[in-house]
C-alpha positions in Angstrom: -69.0 -47.1 50.2 -68.3 -43.8 48.6 -70.1 -40.7 50.1 -69.6 -37.5 48.2 -70.2 -33.9 49.3 -69.9 -35.1 52.9 -69.7 -31.5 54.2 -73.5 -31.2 53.4 -74.4 -33.8 56.0 -72.0 -33.5 59.0 -74.2 -35.5 61.1 -73.1 -38.6 59.2 -69.8 -38.6 61.1 -71.5 -39.8 64.4 -73.3 -42.6 62.4 -70.1 -43.6 60.7 -68.2 -43.7 64.0 -70.6 -46.3 65.4 -70.6 -48.3 62.1 -66.8 -48.3 62.0 -66.5 -49.4 65.6 -68.9 -52.3 65.0 -66.8 -53.4 62.1 -63.5 -53.2 63.9 -65.1 -55.3 66.8 -66.3 -57.8 64.3 -62.8 -58.1 62.9 -63.6 -56.8 59.5 -60.8 -54.9 57.5 -60.7 -51.1 57.5 -61.0 -48.9 54.5 -64.6 -49.5 53.5 -65.7 -45.8 53.5 -64.4 -43.1 51.1 -65.6 -39.7 52.1 -65.3 -37.0 49.5 -66.0 -33.3 50.0 -64.7 -29.7 49.9 -62.3 -28.7 52.5 -64.0 -26.8 55.4 -62.9 -25.8 58.8 -66.1 -27.0 60.4 -65.9 -30.3 58.4 -62.3 -31.1 59.4 -63.1 -30.3 63.0 -66.2 -32.4 63.1 -64.4 -35.4 61.4 -61.4 -35.1 63.7 -63.5 -35.1 66.8 -66.0 -37.8 65.7 -63.5 -40.2 63.8 -60.3 -39.8 65.7 -58.2 -42.8 65.2 -60.6 -44.1 62.5 -59.8 -41.7 59.6 -56.9 -40.7 57.3 -56.9 -37.6 55.2 -55.7 -37.5 51.5 -55.6 -34.1 49.8 -56.5 -34.4 46.2 -54.5 -31.7 44.5 -54.6 -30.4 40.9 -52.6 -32.2 38.3 -48.9 -31.9 38.7 -45.7 -32.3 36.4 -45.5 -36.0 37.0 -49.2 -36.5 35.8 -48.9 -34.7 32.6 -46.8 -34.5 29.5 -43.3 -33.3 30.4 -43.1 -31.2 27.2 -46.2 -29.2 28.3 -44.8 -27.9 31.5 -45.2 -24.3 30.5 -48.8 -25.1 29.5 -49.4 -26.6 33.0 -47.8 -23.5 34.6 -49.8 -21.0 32.8 -53.3 -22.8 33.0 -52.8 -24.6 36.2 -53.6 -28.2 37.2 -57.4 -28.1 37.3 -58.3 -30.7 34.4 -60.9 -28.6 32.7 -58.6 -25.6 32.6 -55.6 -27.5 31.6 -57.3 -29.5 28.8 -59.5 -26.7 27.5 -59.5 -26.3 23.7 -58.0 -22.8 23.8 -56.5 -20.3 26.1 -59.7 -18.3 26.0 -61.8 -21.3 27.1 -59.3 -22.1 29.9 -59.4 -18.6 31.2 -63.1 -18.5 31.1 -63.4 -21.8 33.0 -61.1 -20.4 35.7 -62.9 -17.1 35.9 -66.2 -19.1 36.5 -64.6 -21.3 39.1 -63.3 -18.3 41.0 -66.8 -16.6 40.9 -68.6 -19.7 41.8 -66.3 -20.6 44.7 -66.5 -17.1 46.1 -70.3 -16.5 45.7 -71.7 -20.1 46.3 -69.3 -22.6 47.7 -67.6 -20.7 50.5 -70.9 -19.3 51.9 -72.2 -22.9 51.9 -69.2 -23.9 54.0 -70.1 -21.5 56.7 -68.1 -18.2 56.5 -70.2 -15.1 55.7 -67.8 -12.8 54.0 -68.6 -10.6 51.0 -67.5 -12.3 47.8 -66.0 -9.1 46.5 -63.8 -8.6 49.6 -62.5 -12.2 49.4 -61.7 -11.6 45.7 -59.8 -8.5 46.5 -57.9 -10.3 49.2 -57.1 -13.2 47.0 -56.0 -11.0 44.2 -53.7 -9.1 46.6 -52.1 -12.3 47.5 -51.6 -13.2 43.8 -49.8 -9.9 43.3 -47.7 -10.6 46.2 -46.9 -14.2 45.2 -44.0 -15.6 47.2 -43.6 -12.4 49.4 -43.4 -12.3 53.2 -46.8 -11.8 54.7 -47.4 -8.2 55.6 -50.7 -8.2 57.4 -50.6 -4.5 58.2 -50.3 -3.6 54.5 -53.1 -5.9 53.5 -55.3 -4.5 56.3 -54.8 -1.0 55.2 -55.6 -1.9 51.5 -58.8 -3.7 52.6 -59.7 -1.0 55.3 -59.9 -3.8 57.9 -57.8 -4.6 61.0 -55.0 -7.1 61.3 -57.1 -9.8 63.0 -59.6 -9.8 60.1 -56.7 -10.2 57.6 -55.5 -13.2 59.7 -59.0 -14.7 59.7 -59.2 -14.2 55.9 -55.9 -15.9 55.4 -56.8 -18.8 57.7 -59.9 -19.4 55.6 -58.0 -19.4 52.3 -55.4 -21.7 53.7 -58.0 -24.1 55.1 -59.8 -24.2 51.8 -56.5 -25.2 50.2 -56.5 -22.1 47.9 -53.5 -20.5 49.4 -50.2 -22.0 50.9 -48.8 -20.3 53.9 -45.0 -21.4 53.8 -43.5 -21.1 57.3 -39.9 -20.1 58.0 -37.3 -22.6 59.0 -36.6 -22.0 62.7 -34.4 -24.9 63.9 -31.1 -22.8 63.8 -31.4 -20.9 67.0 -28.1 -19.3 66.5 -29.2 -17.2 63.5 -31.6 -14.2 63.3 -34.3 -15.7 61.1 -37.3 -14.0 59.7 -40.5 -14.8 61.5 -43.1 -14.1 58.8 -44.4 -16.7 56.5 -44.5 -16.5 52.7 -47.8 -16.8 50.9 -48.6 -18.4 47.5 -51.8 -18.8 45.6 -51.5 -22.6 45.3 -52.7 -23.1 41.7 -50.7 -21.1 39.3 -53.7 -21.0 36.8 -55.8 -19.4 39.5 -53.1 -16.9 40.3 -52.9 -15.9 36.7 -56.6 -15.5 36.4 -56.8 -13.3 39.4 -54.1 -11.1 37.7 -56.0 -11.3 34.3 -53.2 -13.2 32.6 -54.4 -15.6 30.0 -51.5 -16.7 27.7 -47.8 -17.6 28.2 -46.8 -14.2 26.7 -49.1 -12.4 29.1 -47.5 -14.3 32.0 -43.9 -13.9 30.7 -44.5 -10.1 30.2 -45.7 -9.5 33.8 -43.4 -8.8 36.7 -45.0 -11.6 38.7 -43.5 -14.3 36.2 -40.5 -15.3 38.3 -42.5 -15.5 41.6 -45.3 -17.3 39.8 -43.0 -20.0 38.5 -41.4 -20.2 42.1 -44.9 -20.9 43.5 -45.6 -23.4 40.7 -42.4 -25.3 41.4 -42.9 -25.3 45.2 -46.4 -26.8 44.8 -45.1 -29.5 42.6 -42.1 -30.3 44.8 -44.3 -30.5 48.0 -46.8 -32.7 46.3 -44.0 -35.0 45.2 -42.3 -35.3 48.6 -42.9 -38.3 50.8 -45.7 -38.1 53.4 -44.7 -36.5 56.7 -42.1 -34.3 55.0 -42.0 -30.8 56.4 -41.6 -27.8 54.0 -40.4 -24.4 55.0 -38.1 -21.6 53.6 -34.9 -20.1 55.0 -34.1 -16.5 55.4 -31.8 -14.6 57.8 -31.6 -10.9 58.5 -28.1 -11.0 57.0 -29.4 -12.0 53.6 -28.9 -15.8 53.6 -31.8 -17.3 51.8 -33.1 -20.5 50.3 -36.6 -20.8 48.7 -37.6 -24.3 49.9 -36.3 -26.4 52.7 -37.5 -30.1 52.9 -37.1 -32.0 56.1 -37.7 -35.5 54.8 -38.3 -38.8 56.7 -35.2 -40.2 58.2 -33.9 -36.8 59.3 -32.8 -35.9 55.7 -32.5 -32.2 54.8 -32.8 -31.2 51.2 -32.6 -27.5 50.2 -33.9 -26.2 46.9 -33.4 -22.7 45.2 -35.8 -22.1 42.4 -34.9 -20.0 39.3 -36.8 -19.5 36.1 -34.7 -19.6 32.9 -32.2 -21.9 31.2 -29.1 -20.5 32.9 -29.7 -20.4 36.6 -27.4 -18.3 38.8 -27.7 -18.0 42.6 -26.6 -15.3 44.9 -24.0 -15.3 47.7 -27.0 -15.6 50.2 -27.8 -19.1 48.8 -24.2 -20.3 49.7 -24.3 -18.6 53.1 -27.5 -20.5 53.8 -25.8 -23.7 52.8 -23.1 -23.1 55.3 -25.7 -22.4 58.0 -27.9 -25.5 57.3 -25.4 -28.1 56.2 -28.0 -30.0 54.1 -27.7 -33.6 52.9 -28.4 -32.4 49.3 -28.7 -29.1 47.6 -30.5 -28.3 44.2 -31.1 -25.5 42.0 -34.4 -26.1 40.1 -34.7 -24.3 36.8 -37.0 -24.5 33.8 -34.6 -26.5 31.7 -34.2 -30.3 31.5 -30.4 -30.9 31.8 -28.9 -32.1 35.0 -25.4 -31.0 35.9 -23.3 -29.9 38.9 -23.4 -26.2 39.5 -20.8 -26.1 42.2 -19.5 -28.4 44.9 -22.4 -30.3 46.4 -25.0 -28.3 44.4 -26.9 -29.7 41.3 -28.9 -27.8 38.7 -31.9 -30.0 37.8 -35.2 -29.7 36.0 -38.5 -29.5 38.0 -39.9 -32.8 36.7 -36.6 -34.7 37.4 -36.5 -33.5 41.0 -40.1 -34.2 41.6 -39.6 -37.7 40.3 -36.6 -38.2 42.7 -38.7 -37.0 45.6 -41.6 -39.3 44.6 -39.2 -42.2 44.4 -38.3 -41.6 48.1 -41.9 -42.5 49.1 
């Protein structure tokens, strides 16, 4: 049985709990209910309390590089992974769909999920995060720009993260002997939505904007995390001394992979990357770039295309 828009009838969780328990006692197999709906703080809380031990979550993400034509990676980056945006007949049509999505989500969908926040305020906050794509979170700066306090900014960010619109990438903290940064990084998760918030419609628009490098970094991070095996943990590494790596993946089996992300066909990394390698001692280290060739960059470090590394991660699962 498939039940769509489950967030509109949260009372069904109690009913489903009884039905599922009866089926379990009768020895029937599990997996007979598929619940679909928008992410919601209240919905997830309700389901976790009512169906604990009886439910598994699957996040349906936009299309990624493994689900699309490898030759259209730049197209996917610019338009994002929502099918109607990606497959639109023109850049104008794609941008129009994304603008409508943003407006509808802010003005109708979010209020239906519970929070009562002015749509224009959330749009400004979302746009600020797009301008700061991949930056360390500075709640005080955002609060001043919005004329609110830090707690309100934290609540806005929690909301956007819970709605799967923004990724809050935590800093790696296992190395207690180093002075690591404590603030997370934030990314607008779908690159197409990030570009729409910044009013960028074409590849030339994106490449001509200062956000291009960080936008591609966010695009790569989303694809890599989506491709990684379940129960993987994603963080970034940065010390006060300048050692830095864009993405650290703690994979099942206690494997540690580190990934530096560079847009362009001739990727180069800084001394900080190699300092971080010395600190972390990973099992494997990669430089992901926008080309397709795979080659050793230095000892124990490979340069690799985004789709190829995504496939390697997917094969681990």
